[in-house]
C-alpha positions as CSV (number, residue, x, y, z in Angstrom):
1,M,-115.4,8.9,30.1
2,N,-117.6,11.9,29.3
3,P,-121.2,11.0,30.0
4,L,-122.2,12.5,26.7
5,R,-119.7,10.3,24.8
6,V,-121.0,7.3,26.6
7,M,-124.6,8.2,25.6
8,I,-123.5,8.5,22.0
9,V,-121.8,5.1,22.0
10,L,-124.9,3.4,23.5
11,V,-127.2,5.1,20.9
12,A,-124.9,3.9,18.1
13,A,-124.8,0.4,19.5
14,V,-128.6,0.2,19.7
15,A,-128.9,1.6,16.2
16,A,-126.5,-1.0,14.9
17,I,-128.4,-3.8,16.5
18,G,-131.7,-2.5,15.2
19,L,-130.2,-2.2,11.7
20,A,-129.0,-5.8,11.9
21,V,-132.5,-7.0,12.9
22,V,-134.1,-5.2,10.1
23,M,-131.7,-6.5,7.5
24,Q,-132.2,-10.1,8.8
25,K,-135.9,-9.9,8.5
26,A,-135.6,-8.3,5.0
27,M,-133.3,-11.1,3.8
28,G,-134.7,-14.1,5.8
29,G,-138.2,-14.5,4.3
30,K,-139.7,-17.7,3.0
31,P,-137.2,-19.7,0.8
32,A,-137.7,-19.5,-2.9
33,P,-139.4,-22.7,-4.2
34,A,-137.1,-25.2,-5.7
35,P,-137.2,-25.2,-9.5
36,V,-139.5,-28.0,-10.9
37,V,-137.7,-30.2,-13.2
38,Q,-140.0,-31.3,-16.0
39,T,-139.3,-35.0,-16.8
40,A,-140.7,-36.5,-19.9
41,T,-142.8,-39.5,-19.1
42,S,-141.8,-42.3,-21.4
43,T,-144.6,-44.9,-22.0
44,R,-143.2,-48.4,-23.0
45,P,-144.7,-49.5,-26.3
46,M,-147.1,-52.4,-25.9
47,T,-148.5,-55.0,-28.3
48,Q,-151.7,-57.0,-27.9
49,V,-150.7,-60.7,-27.6
50,L,-153.0,-63.7,-27.5
51,V,-152.6,-65.5,-24.2
52,A,-154.2,-68.4,-22.2
53,K,-157.0,-67.3,-19.9
54,R,-156.6,-70.3,-17.7
55,D,-154.1,-73.2,-17.2
56,L,-154.4,-75.5,-20.2
57,A,-153.3,-79.2,-20.0
58,I,-152.1,-81.5,-22.7
59,G,-155.1,-82.7,-24.8
60,D,-157.4,-79.8,-23.8
61,R,-159.4,-78.5,-26.8
62,L,-159.4,-74.7,-27.0
63,A,-162.6,-72.8,-26.8
64,A,-163.1,-69.0,-27.4
65,G,-163.2,-68.4,-23.7
66,D,-159.9,-70.0,-23.1
67,V,-157.9,-67.2,-24.7
68,T,-157.7,-63.4,-24.3
69,W,-155.7,-60.4,-25.4
70,Q,-153.1,-59.0,-23.1
71,P,-150.7,-56.0,-23.5
72,W,-147.1,-57.2,-23.9
73,P,-143.9,-55.1,-24.1
74,S,-143.3,-54.7,-27.8
75,D,-139.6,-55.0,-27.5
76,T,-139.9,-58.5,-26.0
77,V,-142.5,-59.9,-28.4
78,N,-141.4,-63.2,-29.8
79,A,-141.9,-64.0,-33.4
80,A,-144.0,-67.1,-32.4
81,F,-146.6,-64.9,-30.5
82,I,-150.0,-64.2,-32.1
83,T,-150.6,-60.5,-32.1
84,N,-153.5,-58.1,-32.9
85,G,-151.6,-54.9,-33.5
86,A,-149.8,-52.6,-31.2
87,A,-151.5,-51.1,-28.2
88,D,-149.1,-48.2,-28.6
89,P,-147.0,-47.1,-31.5
90,V,-144.1,-49.4,-31.9
91,P,-140.7,-47.6,-32.0
92,A,-138.9,-48.1,-35.3
93,K,-135.5,-48.9,-33.8
94,A,-136.6,-51.1,-30.9
95,S,-139.3,-53.3,-32.4
96,A,-139.4,-52.9,-36.2
97,K,-137.7,-56.3,-36.8
98,A,-139.7,-58.1,-34.0
99,A,-143.0,-56.5,-35.2
100,K,-142.5,-57.6,-38.8
101,A,-141.6,-61.2,-37.7
102,V,-144.7,-61.3,-35.5
103,G,-146.9,-60.1,-38.2
104,D,-145.5,-62.6,-40.7
105,A,-145.9,-65.5,-38.2
106,A,-149.4,-64.4,-37.2
107,E,-150.6,-64.0,-40.8
108,G,-149.3,-67.4,-41.7
109,M,-151.0,-69.1,-38.8
110,I,-154.3,-67.2,-38.8
111,G,-155.0,-67.5,-42.5
112,G,-157.2,-64.5,-42.8
113,V,-159.6,-65.2,-39.9
114,T,-159.5,-63.6,-36.4
115,P,-156.8,-65.1,-34.1
116,E,-159.5,-66.3,-31.6
117,K,-161.3,-68.2,-34.3
118,A,-158.0,-69.6,-35.7
119,V,-157.1,-71.3,-32.4
120,E,-160.7,-72.3,-31.5
121,G,-160.9,-76.1,-31.5
122,A,-157.1,-76.6,-31.5
123,I,-155.7,-79.3,-29.2
124,V,-153.0,-78.4,-26.6
125,R,-149.8,-80.2,-27.3
126,D,-147.7,-78.8,-24.4
127,P,-149.0,-77.4,-21.0
128,I,-149.8,-73.7,-21.2
129,L,-150.1,-71.6,-18.0
130,A,-152.6,-68.8,-17.6
131,G,-151.2,-65.6,-19.0
132,E,-148.7,-67.4,-21.2
133,P,-148.7,-66.5,-24.9
134,I,-150.3,-69.0,-27.3
135,T,-147.8,-70.3,-29.9
136,A,-148.2,-72.6,-32.9
137,R,-145.6,-75.0,-31.3
138,K,-147.9,-75.7,-28.3
139,I,-151.1,-76.4,-30.1
140,V,-152.4,-78.5,-33.0
141,R,-155.2,-77.1,-35.0
142,G,-158.1,-79.0,-36.6
143,G,-157.1,-81.2,-39.5
144,E,-153.5,-81.6,-38.3
145,G,-154.2,-84.7,-36.2
146,G,-156.4,-86.1,-33.5
147,Y,-155.8,-86.3,-29.7
148,L,-153.6,-89.4,-29.6
149,S,-151.3,-88.2,-32.4
150,V,-150.9,-85.0,-30.3
151,V,-150.1,-86.6,-27.0
152,L,-147.8,-89.3,-28.3
153,S,-144.1,-88.7,-27.8
154,P,-142.0,-88.3,-31.0
155,G,-141.2,-91.7,-32.6
156,K,-143.9,-93.5,-30.6
157,R,-147.0,-95.5,-31.6
158,A,-150.3,-96.1,-29.9
159,M,-151.4,-99.7,-29.7
160,A,-154.3,-101.2,-27.8
161,V,-154.3,-104.5,-25.9
162,P,-157.4,-106.3,-24.5
163,V,-157.6,-106.3,-20.7
164,T,-159.9,-107.4,-18.0
165,S,-160.1,-106.4,-14.3
166,E,-157.8,-109.3,-13.5
167,T,-155.2,-108.5,-16.2
168,A,-155.2,-104.8,-15.4
169,V,-154.6,-104.8,-11.7
170,G,-158.2,-104.7,-10.8
171,G,-158.8,-101.4,-12.6
172,F,-156.2,-99.5,-10.6
173,I,-154.3,-98.7,-13.7
174,L,-155.1,-95.2,-14.9
175,P,-154.1,-93.1,-18.0
176,G,-150.6,-91.8,-17.5
177,D,-149.5,-94.7,-15.4
178,R,-146.5,-96.9,-16.6
179,V,-146.7,-100.6,-16.9
180,D,-144.9,-103.8,-17.9
181,V,-146.5,-106.2,-20.3
182,I,-146.3,-109.9,-19.5
183,Q,-147.3,-112.6,-21.9
184,T,-148.4,-116.1,-20.8
185,R,-148.4,-119.0,-23.3
186,E,-148.4,-122.8,-23.2
187,A,-145.6,-125.0,-24.5
188,E,-145.0,-128.8,-24.4
189,S,-141.9,-130.7,-23.7
190,V,-140.9,-134.3,-23.3
191,G,-141.6,-135.5,-19.8
192,E,-139.5,-137.8,-17.7
193,G,-140.0,-141.5,-17.3
194,D,-142.4,-142.7,-20.0
195,G,-141.4,-139.9,-22.3
196,G,-144.9,-138.4,-22.4
197,S,-145.3,-134.7,-23.1
198,V,-145.6,-132.2,-20.3
199,K,-147.4,-128.9,-20.7
200,H,-145.6,-125.8,-19.7
201,T,-147.1,-122.4,-19.0
202,I,-144.5,-119.8,-19.8
203,A,-144.7,-116.3,-18.4
204,E,-142.4,-113.7,-19.8
205,T,-142.1,-109.9,-19.6
206,I,-142.2,-108.6,-23.2
207,I,-142.2,-104.8,-22.8
208,Q,-141.3,-102.8,-19.7
209,N,-142.0,-99.3,-18.5
210,V,-144.4,-98.1,-21.1
211,R,-147.0,-95.3,-20.7
212,V,-150.8,-96.0,-20.7
213,V,-152.3,-93.2,-22.9
214,A,-155.9,-94.4,-22.7
215,L,-158.3,-96.9,-21.2
216,D,-161.2,-97.6,-23.6
217,Q,-161.9,-94.1,-24.8
218,S,-160.9,-92.3,-21.6
219,T,-157.6,-90.4,-21.9
220,T,-157.9,-88.9,-18.4
221,A,-159.4,-90.2,-15.1
222,E,-162.4,-88.5,-13.6
223,K,-161.7,-86.2,-10.7
224,D,-161.0,-88.3,-7.5
225,A,-161.4,-91.5,-9.5
226,K,-159.2,-94.3,-8.2
227,T,-160.1,-97.1,-10.7
228,I,-161.2,-97.6,-14.3
229,V,-162.5,-101.0,-15.3
230,A,-161.8,-101.1,-19.1
231,S,-161.8,-103.7,-21.8
232,T,-158.8,-102.2,-23.7
233,A,-155.7,-100.3,-22.7
234,T,-153.8,-98.2,-25.3
235,L,-150.1,-98.1,-24.7
236,E,-147.4,-95.8,-26.0
237,V,-144.7,-98.0,-27.7
238,G,-142.0,-97.7,-30.2
239,P,-142.1,-99.5,-33.6
240,I,-140.1,-102.5,-32.5
241,E,-142.1,-102.8,-29.3
242,A,-145.3,-102.6,-31.3
243,E,-144.2,-105.7,-33.4
244,A,-143.2,-107.6,-30.2
245,L,-146.6,-106.7,-28.6
246,A,-148.5,-107.9,-31.7
247,R,-146.6,-111.2,-31.6
248,A,-147.3,-111.5,-27.9
249,K,-151.1,-110.9,-28.4
250,A,-151.2,-113.6,-31.0
251,G,-149.3,-116.1,-28.9
252,G,-151.4,-115.8,-25.7
253,P,-153.1,-113.4,-23.3
254,V,-151.1,-110.5,-21.9
255,T,-151.2,-109.0,-18.4
256,L,-150.3,-105.5,-17.4
257,T,-148.4,-104.9,-14.2
258,L,-148.4,-101.5,-12.6
259,R,-145.0,-99.9,-11.9
260,A,-144.3,-98.0,-8.7
261,Y,-144.1,-94.2,-9.0
262,T,-140.5,-94.4,-7.8
263,D,-139.6,-96.9,-10.5
264,L,-140.6,-94.8,-13.5
265,G,-137.0,-93.9,-14.4
266,G,-136.0,-97.4,-15.3
267,P,-135.3,-98.7,-18.9
268,S,-138.2,-98.5,-21.3
269,G,-139.0,-100.7,-24.2
270,L,-138.3,-104.3,-24.9
271,A,-137.4,-106.4,-21.9
272,A,-134.0,-108.1,-21.8
273,P,-134.3,-111.7,-22.9
274,S,-134.1,-114.3,-20.2
275,Q,-131.1,-116.6,-20.3
276,D,-132.4,-119.1,-17.8
277,S,-135.8,-120.0,-16.5
278,A,-137.1,-121.6,-13.4
279,V,-139.7,-124.4,-13.8
280,V,-142.4,-124.9,-11.2
281,R,-144.1,-128.4,-11.5
282,I,-147.7,-128.7,-10.6
283,N,-149.6,-132.0,-10.2
284,R,-153.3,-131.8,-10.6
285,G,-155.1,-135.2,-10.3
286,G,-152.2,-137.2,-11.6
287,Q,-151.6,-134.8,-14.5
288,T,-148.3,-133.0,-14.2
289,S,-147.8,-129.5,-15.7
290,S,-145.0,-127.0,-15.4
291,I,-144.8,-123.2,-15.3
292,S,-141.7,-121.7,-16.6
293,V,-140.9,-118.3,-15.1
294,R,-138.0,-115.9,-15.3
295,P,-135.8,-115.8,-12.3
């Protein structure tokens, strides 16, 4: 090949390579920034709801420091909650119905005073956890009943019986325990032989598996307390059991027997009548007496 032609080809090749490099640099700069998508930040509407500031047990009397306001999603507000207006505007579609129901319920319960004052002094009917909304169903306000009327189960009555350390398991019965009630009474029957009368002491379970709601005026045991020596025990009984207990108290002393924790699920109320009885005869100084017990 002609040397001149070779030289021309080489120069053309170098020029082509140089042009390619220049074009690459011109088109290969920093990449253009990706377009920023503007997203609308949606804030969930919130309503101020009155909630418990601490765990509240049955029978606790509410003080001002026991409740506080907490933001609550407006679309999940229950009609029973006590509210103090919306923390953010309530959307018409999502919460109009709920907000109206809440307002009506709160107005009816509060009666024109601040919600904190409305519940102050109320007694807790059902346990309330910290952060849980306060509702009318779980509290009883002043004038609507005392402590015992609050803690009693529906249809039940409170009835007190006299007890001593001996008749109340040495003081080991505490409020909340469940007991059986045994009545002891004396009876006479015709004896054998000369036909004289023989005294019998009859012991019979009158009521079984009933709850102790108070000992004297104590409705709860002190922290770490293992015993309470009381003179009266208040039991939770039904109307029929109350009548049977009144008859038992009139007929003789009653004794409380403590039920095991694992035996709390048994029948509650009047004990089944005994069909037969076993008689234990005791001779003291020539005088015979008998104790009739249920088998």
